[in-house]
VMD Tcl script that builds the backbone (N, CA, C; Angstrom):
set m [mol new atoms 543]
animate dup $m
set s [atomselect $m all]
$s set {name element resname resid chain x y z} {
  {N N MET 1 A 5.113 -62.022 44.826}
  {CA C MET 1 A 4.216 -62.995 44.232}
  {C C MET 1 A 4.580 -64.208 44.714}
  {N N THR 2 A 3.566 -65.165 44.850}
  {CA C THR 2 A 3.822 -66.420 45.400}
  {C C THR 2 A 4.059 -67.414 44.287}
  {N N LEU 3 A 4.677 -68.446 44.418}
  {CA C LEU 3 A 5.230 -69.548 43.518}
  {C C LEU 3 A 4.056 -69.937 42.721}
  {N N ARG 4 A 2.927 -70.115 43.345}
  {CA C ARG 4 A 1.742 -70.604 42.645}
  {C C ARG 4 A 1.293 -69.426 41.582}
  {N N VAL 5 A 1.517 -68.310 41.703}
  {CA C VAL 5 A 1.095 -67.321 40.788}
  {C C VAL 5 A 2.031 -67.409 39.689}
  {N N HIS 6 A 3.472 -67.462 39.983}
  {CA C HIS 6 A 4.354 -67.707 39.121}
  {C C HIS 6 A 4.080 -68.760 38.054}
  {N N VAL 7 A 3.832 -69.826 38.627}
  {CA C VAL 7 A 3.507 -71.115 37.916}
  {C C VAL 7 A 2.240 -71.005 37.013}
  {N N LEU 8 A 1.053 -70.319 37.572}
  {CA C LEU 8 A 0.059 -69.992 36.749}
  {C C LEU 8 A 0.381 -69.070 35.493}
  {N N THR 9 A 1.172 -68.002 35.868}
  {CA C THR 9 A 1.451 -67.080 34.725}
  {C C THR 9 A 2.195 -67.779 33.725}
  {N N LEU 10 A 3.314 -68.679 34.027}
  {CA C LEU 10 A 4.091 -69.313 33.078}
  {C C LEU 10 A 3.213 -70.320 32.331}
  {N N THR 11 A 2.109 -71.004 32.875}
  {CA C THR 11 A 1.269 -71.965 32.115}
  {C C THR 11 A 0.574 -71.219 31.265}
  {N N VAL 12 A -0.031 -70.185 31.429}
  {CA C VAL 12 A -0.974 -69.099 30.583}
  {C C VAL 12 A -0.138 -68.982 29.438}
  {N N LEU 13 A 1.254 -68.321 29.601}
  {CA C LEU 13 A 2.035 -68.007 28.585}
  {C C LEU 13 A 2.502 -69.019 27.701}
  {N N MET 14 A 2.549 -70.314 28.150}
  {CA C MET 14 A 3.101 -71.302 27.408}
  {C C MET 14 A 1.862 -71.732 26.516}
  {N N LEU 15 A 0.651 -71.683 27.132}
  {CA C LEU 15 A -0.677 -72.152 26.385}
  {C C LEU 15 A -0.757 -71.194 25.375}
  {N N LEU 16 A -0.382 -70.078 25.259}
  {CA C LEU 16 A -0.686 -68.860 24.380}
  {C C LEU 16 A 0.378 -69.105 23.287}
  {N N ALA 17 A 1.667 -69.234 23.740}
  {CA C ALA 17 A 2.666 -69.215 22.862}
  {C C ALA 17 A 2.928 -70.549 21.993}
  {N N THR 18 A 2.424 -71.411 22.259}
  {CA C THR 18 A 2.452 -72.663 21.535}
  {C C THR 18 A 1.904 -72.730 20.254}
  {N N PRO 19 A 0.720 -72.305 20.095}
  {CA C PRO 19 A -0.089 -72.066 18.733}
  {C C PRO 19 A 0.609 -71.075 17.937}
  {N N LEU 20 A 1.355 -70.054 18.759}
  {CA C LEU 20 A 1.844 -68.998 17.867}
  {C C LEU 20 A 3.119 -69.453 17.340}
  {N N LEU 21 A 3.942 -70.301 17.889}
  {CA C LEU 21 A 5.468 -70.861 17.312}
  {C C LEU 21 A 4.793 -71.809 16.276}
  {N N SER 22 A 3.744 -72.564 16.413}
  {CA C SER 22 A 3.382 -73.515 15.243}
  {C C SER 22 A 2.953 -72.834 14.105}
  {N N MET 23 A 2.321 -71.672 14.248}
  {CA C MET 23 A 1.891 -70.850 13.147}
  {C C MET 23 A 2.944 -70.139 12.547}
  {N N ALA 24 A 4.149 -69.833 13.204}
  {CA C ALA 24 A 5.199 -69.172 12.570}
  {C C ALA 24 A 5.909 -70.387 11.767}
  {N N ALA 25 A 6.159 -71.457 12.421}
  {CA C ALA 25 A 6.853 -72.574 11.701}
  {C C ALA 25 A 6.142 -72.862 10.370}
  {N N GLU 26 A 4.814 -72.795 10.552}
  {CA C GLU 26 A 3.984 -73.194 9.059}
  {C C GLU 26 A 4.313 -72.008 8.241}
  {N N SER 27 A 4.080 -70.729 8.566}
  {CA C SER 27 A 4.279 -69.638 7.573}
  {C C SER 27 A 5.483 -69.599 6.980}
  {N N ILE 28 A 6.560 -69.996 7.717}
  {CA C ILE 28 A 8.050 -70.046 7.050}
  {C C ILE 28 A 8.148 -71.152 5.951}
  {N N LEU 29 A 7.346 -72.167 6.278}
  {CA C LEU 29 A 7.678 -73.355 5.402}
  {C C LEU 29 A 6.514 -73.307 4.281}
  {N N ASP 30 A 5.542 -72.741 4.450}
  {CA C ASP 30 A 4.463 -72.901 3.406}
  {C C ASP 30 A 4.255 -71.478 2.618}
  {N N GLY 31 A 5.291 -70.754 2.345}
  {CA C GLY 31 A 5.449 -69.481 1.651}
  {C C GLY 31 A 5.187 -69.798 0.274}
  {N N PRO 32 A 5.335 -68.726 -0.596}
  {CA C PRO 32 A 5.149 -68.938 -2.027}
  {C C PRO 32 A 6.443 -69.753 -2.652}
  {N N ARG 33 A 7.552 -69.774 -1.963}
  {CA C ARG 33 A 8.627 -70.504 -2.356}
  {C C ARG 33 A 9.227 -71.209 -1.281}
  {N N ARG 34 A 8.869 -72.572 -1.084}
  {CA C ARG 34 A 9.337 -73.344 0.032}
  {C C ARG 34 A 10.820 -73.513 -0.071}
  {N N PRO 35 A 11.603 -73.052 1.051}
  {CA C PRO 35 A 13.168 -73.081 0.834}
  {C C PRO 35 A 13.536 -74.505 1.157}
  {N N ILE 36 A 12.830 -75.450 1.955}
  {CA C ILE 36 A 13.215 -76.631 2.222}
  {C C ILE 36 A 12.217 -77.777 1.874}
  {N N ARG 37 A 12.497 -78.830 1.153}
  {CA C ARG 37 A 11.670 -79.792 0.613}
  {C C ARG 37 A 12.065 -81.023 0.962}
  {N N SER 38 A 11.035 -81.925 1.131}
  {CA C SER 38 A 11.567 -83.370 1.067}
  {C C SER 38 A 10.304 -84.215 0.830}
  {N N THR 39 A 10.556 -85.362 0.443}
  {CA C THR 39 A 9.670 -86.369 0.075}
  {C C THR 39 A 9.650 -87.431 1.192}
  {N N ASP 40 A 10.405 -87.365 2.096}
  {CA C ASP 40 A 10.470 -88.035 3.230}
  {C C ASP 40 A 9.604 -87.431 4.317}
  {N N ARG 41 A 8.548 -88.318 4.750}
  {CA C ARG 41 A 7.564 -87.816 5.718}
  {C C ARG 41 A 8.383 -87.639 7.267}
  {N N ARG 42 A 9.048 -88.520 7.451}
  {CA C ARG 42 A 9.634 -88.387 8.693}
  {C C ARG 42 A 10.581 -87.067 8.796}
  {N N LEU 43 A 11.247 -86.918 7.818}
  {CA C LEU 43 A 12.290 -85.500 7.855}
  {C C LEU 43 A 11.335 -84.231 7.972}
  {N N ARG 44 A 10.133 -84.457 7.133}
  {CA C ARG 44 A 9.440 -83.170 7.317}
  {C C ARG 44 A 8.781 -83.107 8.784}
  {N N MET 45 A 8.359 -84.163 9.463}
  {CA C MET 45 A 7.826 -84.179 10.547}
  {C C MET 45 A 9.009 -83.601 11.706}
  {N N LEU 46 A 10.293 -84.088 11.452}
  {CA C LEU 46 A 11.392 -83.694 12.375}
  {C C LEU 46 A 11.568 -82.181 12.058}
  {N N LEU 47 A 11.559 -81.769 11.024}
  {CA C LEU 47 A 11.707 -80.353 10.549}
  {C C LEU 47 A 10.519 -79.449 11.537}
  {N N ASP 48 A 9.388 -80.071 11.285}
  {CA C ASP 48 A 8.166 -79.330 12.020}
  {C C ASP 48 A 8.532 -79.240 13.633}
  {N N ASP 49 A 9.023 -80.550 14.073}
  {CA C ASP 49 A 9.216 -80.507 15.339}
  {C C ASP 49 A 10.243 -79.371 15.774}
  {N N GLY 50 A 11.339 -79.583 15.266}
  {CA C GLY 50 A 12.330 -78.652 15.352}
  {C C GLY 50 A 12.029 -76.907 15.414}
  {N N LEU 51 A 11.191 -76.852 14.397}
  {CA C LEU 51 A 10.957 -75.360 14.281}
  {C C LEU 51 A 9.956 -75.034 15.429}
  {N N ARG 52 A 9.178 -75.917 16.098}
  {CA C ARG 52 A 8.444 -75.553 17.367}
  {C C ARG 52 A 9.293 -75.510 18.449}
  {N N SER 53 A 10.344 -76.196 18.437}
  {CA C SER 53 A 11.246 -76.232 19.744}
  {C C SER 53 A 12.380 -75.314 19.553}
  {N N SER 54 A 12.788 -74.966 18.473}
  {CA C SER 54 A 14.105 -74.333 18.551}
  {C C SER 54 A 14.226 -72.844 17.778}
  {N N PRO 55 A 14.399 -71.910 18.516}
  {CA C PRO 55 A 14.524 -70.682 17.784}
  {C C PRO 55 A 15.688 -70.340 16.964}
  {N N THR 56 A 16.852 -71.283 17.207}
  {CA C THR 56 A 17.958 -71.181 16.303}
  {C C THR 56 A 17.555 -71.794 14.883}
  {N N LEU 57 A 16.739 -73.106 15.039}
  {CA C LEU 57 A 16.219 -73.661 13.753}
  {C C LEU 57 A 15.397 -72.748 12.966}
  {N N ARG 58 A 14.516 -72.201 13.726}
  {CA C ARG 58 A 13.482 -71.025 12.992}
  {C C ARG 58 A 14.188 -69.976 12.190}
  {N N ALA 59 A 15.398 -69.538 12.849}
  {CA C ALA 59 A 16.220 -68.430 12.401}
  {C C ALA 59 A 16.811 -68.826 11.122}
  {N N LEU 60 A 17.346 -69.968 11.147}
  {CA C LEU 60 A 17.978 -70.598 9.723}
  {C C LEU 60 A 17.037 -70.676 8.903}
  {N N VAL 61 A 15.833 -71.039 9.104}
  {CA C VAL 61 A 14.743 -71.489 7.942}
  {C C VAL 61 A 14.275 -70.161 7.413}
  {N N ALA 62 A 14.072 -69.129 8.373}
  {CA C ALA 62 A 13.737 -67.897 7.880}
  {C C ALA 62 A 14.768 -67.149 6.908}
  {N N ARG 63 A 15.995 -67.410 7.295}
  {CA C ARG 63 A 17.157 -66.748 6.487}
  {C C ARG 63 A 17.028 -67.383 5.182}
  {N N LEU 64 A 16.820 -68.936 5.193}
  {CA C LEU 64 A 16.870 -69.412 3.764}
  {C C LEU 64 A 15.532 -69.007 3.075}
  {N N SER 65 A 14.531 -68.722 3.817}
  {CA C SER 65 A 13.145 -68.326 3.053}
  {C C SER 65 A 13.337 -66.974 2.199}
  {N N ALA 66 A 14.285 -66.395 2.753}
  {CA C ALA 66 A 14.651 -64.858 2.226}
  {C C ALA 66 A 15.841 -64.884 1.285}
  {N N SER 67 A 16.102 -66.135 0.806}
  {CA C SER 67 A 17.312 -66.219 -0.050}
  {C C SER 67 A 16.893 -66.975 -1.396}
  {N N ASP 68 A 17.898 -67.189 -2.124}
  {CA C ASP 68 A 17.747 -67.989 -3.415}
  {C C ASP 68 A 18.232 -69.454 -3.391}
  {N N VAL 69 A 18.355 -69.852 -2.046}
  {CA C VAL 69 A 18.802 -71.190 -1.960}
  {C C VAL 69 A 17.690 -72.154 -1.736}
  {N N VAL 70 A 17.493 -73.433 -2.248}
  {CA C VAL 70 A 16.493 -74.274 -2.041}
  {C C VAL 70 A 17.051 -75.642 -1.559}
  {N N VAL 71 A 16.877 -76.206 -0.436}
  {CA C VAL 71 A 17.317 -77.468 0.224}
  {C C VAL 71 A 16.266 -78.469 -0.044}
  {N N TYR 72 A 16.946 -79.544 -0.587}
  {CA C TYR 72 A 16.088 -80.891 -0.379}
  {C C TYR 72 A 16.930 -81.725 0.599}
  {N N LEU 73 A 15.841 -82.120 1.449}
  {CA C LEU 73 A 16.467 -83.240 2.568}
  {C C LEU 73 A 16.073 -84.658 2.209}
  {N N ARG 74 A 17.013 -85.569 2.380}
  {CA C ARG 74 A 16.874 -86.850 2.236}
  {C C ARG 74 A 17.597 -87.584 3.271}
  {N N CYS 75 A 17.091 -88.661 3.584}
  {CA C CYS 75 A 17.711 -89.622 4.576}
  {C C CYS 75 A 18.430 -90.809 3.683}
  {N N ASP 76 A 19.746 -90.920 4.177}
  {CA C ASP 76 A 20.528 -92.162 3.668}
  {C C ASP 76 A 20.239 -93.374 3.859}
  {N N GLY 77 A 20.302 -94.279 3.027}
  {CA C GLY 77 A 19.777 -95.551 3.391}
  {C C GLY 77 A 20.942 -96.326 4.088}
  {N N PRO 78 A 20.789 -97.435 4.618}
  {CA C PRO 78 A 21.707 -98.340 5.330}
  {C C PRO 78 A 23.004 -98.852 4.745}
  {N N THR 79 A 23.012 -98.716 3.333}
  {CA C THR 79 A 24.238 -99.223 2.530}
  {C C THR 79 A 25.060 -98.196 2.145}
  {N N GLU 80 A 24.601 -96.703 2.381}
  {CA C GLU 80 A 25.454 -95.564 2.083}
  {C C GLU 80 A 26.587 -95.335 3.012}
  {N N PRO 81 A 27.671 -94.579 2.623}
  {CA C PRO 81 A 28.539 -94.270 3.787}
  {C C PRO 81 A 28.047 -93.700 4.910}
  {N N VAL 82 A 28.620 -93.873 6.136}
  {CA C VAL 82 A 28.242 -93.271 7.234}
  {C C VAL 82 A 28.683 -91.903 7.692}
  {N N ALA 83 A 27.776 -90.946 7.820}
  {CA C ALA 83 A 28.064 -89.782 8.015}
  {C C ALA 83 A 26.832 -89.223 8.761}
  {N N GLY 84 A 26.996 -88.091 9.666}
  {CA C GLY 84 A 25.649 -87.576 10.295}
  {C C GLY 84 A 25.048 -86.904 9.266}
  {N N GLY 85 A 25.623 -86.073 8.393}
  {CA C GLY 85 A 25.005 -85.301 7.393}
  {C C GLY 85 A 25.998 -84.845 6.621}
  {N N ARG 86 A 25.507 -84.407 5.290}
  {CA C ARG 86 A 26.378 -83.787 4.342}
  {C C ARG 86 A 25.693 -82.918 3.463}
  {N N LEU 87 A 26.132 -81.892 2.749}
  {CA C LEU 87 A 25.403 -80.994 1.848}
  {C C LEU 87 A 26.172 -81.091 0.537}
  {N N THR 88 A 25.527 -81.215 -0.534}
  {CA C THR 88 A 26.177 -81.224 -1.840}
  {C C THR 88 A 25.236 -80.198 -2.647}
  {N N PHE 89 A 26.108 -79.284 -3.571}
  {CA C PHE 89 A 25.637 -78.421 -4.360}
  {C C PHE 89 A 25.104 -79.085 -5.659}
  {N N VAL 90 A 23.903 -78.867 -5.994}
  {CA C VAL 90 A 23.457 -79.585 -7.215}
  {C C VAL 90 A 23.376 -78.772 -8.531}
  {N N SER 91 A 22.885 -77.545 -8.435}
  {CA C SER 91 A 22.932 -76.632 -9.860}
  {C C SER 91 A 22.277 -75.364 -9.322}
  {N N SER 92 A 22.476 -74.470 -10.358}
  {CA C SER 92 A 21.966 -73.185 -10.214}
  {C C SER 92 A 20.971 -73.045 -11.531}
  {N N ALA 93 A 19.693 -72.680 -11.388}
  {CA C ALA 93 A 18.776 -72.726 -12.461}
  {C C ALA 93 A 17.817 -71.508 -12.131}
  {N N GLY 94 A 17.350 -70.801 -13.172}
  {CA C GLY 94 A 16.277 -69.958 -12.927}
  {C C GLY 94 A 16.311 -68.995 -11.705}
  {N N GLY 95 A 17.356 -68.624 -11.446}
  {CA C GLY 95 A 17.663 -67.586 -10.442}
  {C C GLY 95 A 17.720 -68.160 -8.874}
  {N N LEU 96 A 17.863 -69.515 -9.111}
  {CA C LEU 96 A 17.769 -70.208 -7.789}
  {C C LEU 96 A 19.065 -71.131 -7.820}
  {N N ARG 97 A 19.477 -71.446 -6.288}
  {CA C ARG 97 A 20.571 -72.516 -6.250}
  {C C ARG 97 A 20.012 -73.566 -5.451}
  {N N TYR 98 A 20.146 -74.726 -5.959}
  {CA C TYR 98 A 19.737 -75.961 -5.375}
  {C C TYR 98 A 20.943 -76.973 -4.464}
  {N N VAL 99 A 20.657 -77.309 -3.352}
  {CA C VAL 99 A 21.477 -78.098 -2.661}
  {C C VAL 99 A 20.594 -79.363 -2.037}
  {N N VAL 100 A 21.327 -80.357 -1.992}
  {CA C VAL 100 A 20.749 -81.579 -1.199}
  {C C VAL 100 A 21.637 -82.009 0.060}
  {N N VAL 101 A 20.619 -82.140 1.229}
  {CA C VAL 101 A 21.170 -82.276 2.444}
  {C C VAL 101 A 20.827 -83.802 2.731}
  {N N ARG 102 A 21.827 -84.773 2.776}
  {CA C ARG 102 A 21.830 -86.104 3.157}
  {C C ARG 102 A 22.141 -86.344 4.395}
  {N N MET 103 A 21.191 -86.909 5.061}
  {CA C MET 103 A 21.410 -87.405 6.614}
  {C C MET 103 A 21.316 -88.891 7.085}
  {N N ALA 104 A 22.071 -89.476 8.005}
  {CA C ALA 104 A 21.991 -90.573 8.602}
  {C C ALA 104 A 20.457 -90.649 9.381}
  {N N ARG 105 A 20.155 -91.989 9.507}
  {CA C ARG 105 A 18.865 -91.893 10.267}
  {C C ARG 105 A 19.420 -92.082 11.741}
  {N N LEU 106 A 19.126 -91.032 12.566}
  {CA C LEU 106 A 19.672 -91.004 13.962}
  {C C LEU 106 A 18.169 -90.826 15.004}
  {N N SER 107 A 18.605 -90.568 16.230}
  {CA C SER 107 A 17.641 -90.301 17.055}
  {C C SER 107 A 16.912 -88.883 16.775}
  {N N ARG 108 A 15.710 -88.769 17.335}
  {CA C ARG 108 A 15.122 -87.405 16.729}
  {C C ARG 108 A 16.006 -86.126 17.066}
  {N N ALA 109 A 16.397 -85.966 18.307}
  {CA C ALA 109 A 17.226 -84.691 18.663}
  {C C ALA 109 A 18.406 -84.599 17.756}
  {N N GLN 110 A 19.183 -85.964 17.596}
  {CA C GLN 110 A 20.412 -85.879 16.880}
  {C C GLN 110 A 20.140 -85.639 15.392}
  {N N GLN 111 A 18.937 -85.979 14.948}
  {CA C GLN 111 A 18.882 -85.819 13.354}
  {C C GLN 111 A 18.269 -84.405 13.311}
  {N N ILE 112 A 17.548 -83.839 14.274}
  {CA C ILE 112 A 17.282 -82.324 14.082}
  {C C ILE 112 A 18.530 -81.436 14.041}
  {N N ALA 113 A 19.503 -81.689 15.254}
  {CA C ALA 113 A 20.640 -81.193 15.348}
  {C C ALA 113 A 21.505 -81.141 14.010}
  {N N ILE 114 A 21.500 -82.494 13.603}
  {CA C ILE 114 A 22.251 -82.539 12.240}
  {C C ILE 114 A 21.750 -81.688 11.097}
  {N N MET 115 A 20.433 -81.671 10.998}
  {CA C MET 115 A 19.534 -80.852 10.108}
  {C C MET 115 A 20.064 -79.385 10.249}
  {N N ALA 116 A 20.061 -78.884 11.583}
  {CA C ALA 116 A 20.304 -77.434 11.645}
  {C C ALA 116 A 21.807 -77.087 11.408}
  {N N HIS 117 A 22.698 -78.172 11.631}
  {CA C HIS 117 A 23.996 -78.043 11.136}
  {C C HIS 117 A 24.046 -77.934 9.657}
  {N N GLU 118 A 23.540 -78.865 8.960}
  {CA C GLU 118 A 23.603 -78.770 7.370}
  {C C GLU 118 A 22.863 -77.414 6.862}
  {N N LEU 119 A 21.769 -77.057 7.430}
  {CA C LEU 119 A 20.964 -75.745 7.189}
  {C C LEU 119 A 22.081 -74.548 7.264}
  {N N GLN 120 A 22.916 -74.654 8.359}
  {CA C GLN 120 A 23.640 -73.562 8.400}
  {C C GLN 120 A 24.556 -73.476 7.369}
  {N N HIS 121 A 25.011 -74.596 6.755}
  {CA C HIS 121 A 26.030 -74.563 5.580}
  {C C HIS 121 A 25.069 -73.937 4.438}
  {N N ALA 122 A 23.806 -74.458 4.313}
  {CA C ALA 122 A 22.924 -73.731 3.146}
  {C C ALA 122 A 22.770 -72.131 3.509}
  {N N VAL 123 A 22.635 -71.768 4.695}
  {CA C VAL 123 A 22.840 -70.276 4.959}
  {C C VAL 123 A 24.046 -69.635 4.418}
  {N N GLU 124 A 25.211 -70.372 4.754}
  {CA C GLU 124 A 26.477 -69.776 4.162}
  {C C GLU 124 A 26.571 -69.780 2.916}
  {N N ILE 125 A 25.815 -70.689 2.112}
  {CA C ILE 125 A 25.739 -70.760 0.601}
  {C C ILE 125 A 24.961 -69.352 0.291}
  {N N ALA 126 A 23.716 -69.199 0.979}
  {CA C ALA 126 A 22.845 -68.207 0.859}
  {C C ALA 126 A 23.636 -66.732 0.883}
  {N N ASP 127 A 24.530 -66.740 1.807}
  {CA C ASP 127 A 25.275 -65.513 2.236}
  {C C ASP 127 A 26.403 -65.117 1.216}
  {N N THR 128 A 26.583 -66.164 0.271}
  {CA C THR 128 A 27.811 -65.992 -0.862}
  {C C THR 128 A 27.221 -66.109 -2.101}
  {N N PRO 129 A 26.861 -65.086 -2.913}
  {CA C PRO 129 A 26.331 -65.387 -4.287}
  {C C PRO 129 A 27.352 -65.986 -5.291}
  {N N ALA 130 A 28.653 -65.793 -4.812}
  {CA C ALA 130 A 29.433 -66.288 -5.815}
  {C C ALA 130 A 29.586 -67.958 -5.854}
  {N N ILE 131 A 28.856 -68.529 -4.983}
  {CA C ILE 131 A 28.835 -70.051 -4.790}
  {C C ILE 131 A 27.627 -70.330 -5.860}
  {N N VAL 132 A 28.176 -70.841 -7.039}
  {CA C VAL 132 A 27.143 -71.336 -8.227}
  {C C VAL 132 A 27.517 -72.574 -8.521}
  {N N ASP 133 A 28.488 -73.400 -7.892}
  {CA C ASP 133 A 28.614 -74.752 -8.430}
  {C C ASP 133 A 29.529 -75.519 -7.371}
  {N N GLY 134 A 29.703 -76.743 -7.602}
  {CA C GLY 134 A 30.594 -77.442 -6.658}
  {C C GLY 134 A 31.992 -76.834 -6.494}
  {N N GLU 135 A 32.657 -76.363 -7.653}
  {CA C GLU 135 A 34.024 -75.785 -7.601}
  {C C GLU 135 A 34.064 -74.486 -6.683}
  {N N SER 136 A 33.050 -73.708 -6.846}
  {CA C SER 136 A 33.068 -72.388 -6.256}
  {C C SER 136 A 32.763 -72.625 -4.662}
  {N N LEU 137 A 31.870 -73.721 -4.330}
  {CA C LEU 137 A 31.428 -74.040 -3.120}
  {C C LEU 137 A 32.766 -74.458 -2.334}
  {N N ALA 138 A 33.779 -75.287 -2.821}
  {CA C ALA 138 A 35.155 -75.682 -2.313}
  {C C ALA 138 A 35.855 -74.648 -2.234}
  {N N ARG 139 A 35.969 -73.659 -3.205}
  {CA C ARG 139 A 36.765 -72.605 -3.006}
  {C C ARG 139 A 36.246 -71.768 -1.847}
  {N N GLU 140 A 34.973 -71.619 -1.539}
  {CA C GLU 140 A 34.637 -70.761 -0.307}
  {C C GLU 140 A 34.932 -71.569 0.845}
  {N N TYR 141 A 34.571 -72.778 0.848}
  {CA C TYR 141 A 34.708 -73.566 2.116}
  {C C TYR 141 A 36.248 -73.801 2.538}
  {N N HIS 142 A 37.067 -73.626 1.480}
  {CA C HIS 142 A 38.679 -73.420 1.943}
  {C C HIS 142 A 38.980 -72.127 2.503}
  {N N ARG 143 A 38.114 -71.076 2.256}
  {CA C ARG 143 A 38.302 -69.736 2.747}
  {C C ARG 143 A 37.649 -69.559 4.269}
  {N N ILE 144 A 36.331 -70.190 4.369}
  {CA C ILE 144 A 35.548 -69.938 5.500}
  {C C ILE 144 A 35.530 -71.079 6.340}
  {N N GLY 145 A 35.975 -72.312 6.124}
  {CA C GLY 145 A 36.007 -73.471 6.805}
  {C C GLY 145 A 37.247 -74.034 7.027}
  {N N TYR 146 A 37.078 -75.455 7.259}
  {CA C TYR 146 A 38.323 -76.451 7.242}
  {C C TYR 146 A 38.124 -77.760 6.858}
  {N N VAL 147 A 39.009 -78.350 6.488}
  {CA C VAL 147 A 38.863 -79.835 5.815}
  {C C VAL 147 A 38.642 -80.651 7.249}
  {N N ASN 148 A 37.367 -81.432 7.096}
  {CA C ASN 148 A 36.986 -82.418 8.152}
  {C C ASN 148 A 37.869 -83.583 7.998}
  {N N ALA 149 A 38.957 -83.830 8.457}
  {CA C ALA 149 A 39.681 -84.997 8.434}
  {C C ALA 149 A 39.012 -86.180 8.932}
  {N N ALA 150 A 38.289 -85.951 9.877}
  {CA C ALA 150 A 37.477 -87.176 10.577}
  {C C ALA 150 A 36.360 -87.723 9.795}
  {N N SER 151 A 35.912 -87.167 8.699}
  {CA C SER 151 A 34.870 -87.470 7.875}
  {C C SER 151 A 34.959 -88.927 7.231}
  {N N ALA 152 A 34.132 -89.827 7.390}
  {CA C ALA 152 A 34.195 -91.180 6.737}
  {C C ALA 152 A 33.767 -91.011 5.164}
  {N N LEU 153 A 33.239 -89.877 4.697}
  {CA C LEU 153 A 33.051 -89.828 3.355}
  {C C LEU 153 A 34.180 -89.797 2.517}
  {N N PRO 154 A 33.857 -90.246 1.246}
  {CA C PRO 154 A 34.733 -90.234 0.272}
  {C C PRO 154 A 35.188 -88.821 -0.205}
  {N N GLY 155 A 36.296 -88.487 -0.702}
  {CA C GLY 155 A 36.634 -87.083 -1.124}
  {C C GLY 155 A 36.963 -86.321 -0.096}
  {N N ILE 156 A 36.864 -84.874 -0.365}
  {CA C ILE 156 A 37.129 -83.839 0.626}
  {C C ILE 156 A 35.920 -83.405 1.538}
  {N N ALA 157 A 35.747 -83.456 2.709}
  {CA C ALA 157 A 34.711 -82.923 3.370}
  {C C ALA 157 A 35.119 -81.735 4.303}
  {N N PHE 158 A 34.133 -80.585 4.218}
  {CA C PHE 158 A 34.612 -79.368 4.896}
  {C C PHE 158 A 33.582 -79.199 5.885}
  {N N ASP 159 A 33.799 -78.326 6.957}
  {CA C ASP 159 A 33.088 -77.902 7.959}
  {C C ASP 159 A 33.346 -76.621 8.415}
  {N N THR 160 A 32.292 -75.911 9.239}
  {CA C THR 160 A 32.755 -74.403 9.775}
  {C C THR 160 A 32.320 -74.533 11.143}
  {N N GLN 161 A 33.011 -73.598 11.914}
  {CA C GLN 161 A 32.530 -73.395 13.200}
  {C C GLN 161 A 31.073 -73.064 13.280}
  {N N ALA 162 A 30.595 -72.292 12.505}
  {CA C ALA 162 A 29.070 -71.617 12.578}
  {C C ALA 162 A 28.239 -72.862 12.569}
  {N N ALA 163 A 28.687 -73.828 11.577}
  {CA C ALA 163 A 27.671 -75.019 11.518}
  {C C ALA 163 A 27.633 -75.939 12.651}
  {N N VAL 164 A 28.923 -76.151 13.385}
  {CA C VAL 164 A 29.141 -76.887 14.492}
  {C C VAL 164 A 28.316 -76.153 15.565}
  {N N ARG 165 A 28.482 -74.988 15.781}
  {CA C ARG 165 A 27.747 -74.152 16.791}
  {C C ARG 165 A 26.333 -74.333 16.723}
  {N N ALA 166 A 25.852 -74.251 15.580}
  {CA C ALA 166 A 24.424 -74.304 15.233}
  {C C ALA 166 A 23.864 -75.628 15.547}
  {N N GLY 167 A 24.444 -76.655 15.218}
  {CA C GLY 167 A 23.859 -78.030 15.482}
  {C C GLY 167 A 24.039 -78.211 17.142}
  {N N GLU 168 A 25.180 -77.710 17.719}
  {CA C GLU 168 A 25.013 -77.934 19.087}
  {C C GLU 168 A 23.926 -77.108 19.811}
  {N N GLN 169 A 23.794 -75.909 19.352}
  {CA C GLN 169 A 22.743 -75.009 19.881}
  {C C GLN 169 A 21.396 -75.616 19.973}
  {N N VAL 170 A 20.973 -76.086 18.631}
  {CA C VAL 170 A 19.698 -76.636 18.501}
  {C C VAL 170 A 19.421 -77.910 19.356}
  {N N LEU 171 A 20.616 -78.702 19.429}
  {CA C LEU 171 A 20.555 -79.966 20.482}
  {C C LEU 171 A 20.147 -79.462 21.867}
  {N N ARG 172 A 20.898 -78.425 22.169}
  {CA C ARG 172 A 20.604 -78.011 23.522}
  {C C ARG 172 A 19.233 -77.576 23.799}
  {N N GLU 173 A 18.719 -76.595 22.689}
  {CA C GLU 173 A 17.443 -76.244 22.850}
  {C C GLU 173 A 16.289 -77.415 22.914}
  {N N LEU 174 A 16.650 -78.432 21.966}
  {CA C LEU 174 A 15.768 -79.629 22.065}
  {C C LEU 174 A 15.894 -80.400 23.547}
  {N N LEU 175 A 17.064 -80.536 23.939}
  {CA C LEU 175 A 17.023 -81.339 25.239}
  {C C LEU 175 A 16.452 -80.452 26.225}
  {N N LEU 176 A 16.260 -79.020 26.172}
  {CA C LEU 176 A 15.647 -78.271 27.164}
  {C C LEU 176 A 14.133 -78.540 27.210}
  {N N GLU 177 A 13.569 -79.022 26.100}
  {CA C GLU 177 A 12.078 -79.291 25.999}
  {C C GLU 177 A 11.803 -80.532 26.957}
  {N N ILE 178 A 11.252 -80.220 27.974}
  {CA C ILE 178 A 10.866 -81.204 29.149}
  {C C ILE 178 A 9.990 -82.511 28.387}
  {N N GLY 179 A 10.709 -83.733 28.517}
  {CA C GLY 179 A 9.950 -84.843 28.089}
  {C C GLY 179 A 9.704 -84.968 26.602}
  {N N SER 180 A 10.260 -84.081 25.722}
  {CA C SER 180 A 10.012 -84.094 24.285}
  {C C SER 180 A 11.171 -85.174 23.603}
  {N N TYR 181 A 12.470 -85.261 24.248}
  {CA C TYR 181 A 13.495 -85.912 23.442}
  {C C TYR 181 A 13.958 -86.860 24.667}
}
mol reanalyze $m
mol bondsrecalc $m
mol representation Tube
mol addrep $m
């Protein structure tokens, strides 16, 4: 085949796949129980952008859709402690577990990558039914993660290699998008 035929085939496949990816992202977020919620329009737009561009982010959101974990996303204000992102366990009620992910306002690609990092933590919670409050969360992160001594946040901050890898992978996927970021 000639280069022209390859380019034409790739173009047709991209034109067909783009609406399908968009529909897949919408179906994940618009189900009967939305796993990720936010009142911040910019964060919702970034999540939508990330779902269109990143298979890794789509997999994290799909996993959360099948779980009992509900994630609230919010952006930190300029006076709050500086950190890329952090997850806090809020409560367990009505058969659901609620967490809040707070993020600094960063560039589009960086903020989507931080979102993926924090959503990996939410998946880790989803995968561990014994996490039902802040104390059980800390206990589990002592077991599966490590204390992030570099954190600027007050108190103990934990991290996991899986979350670091998820954020890095999503950033790579976003940067591969030609001209998007």
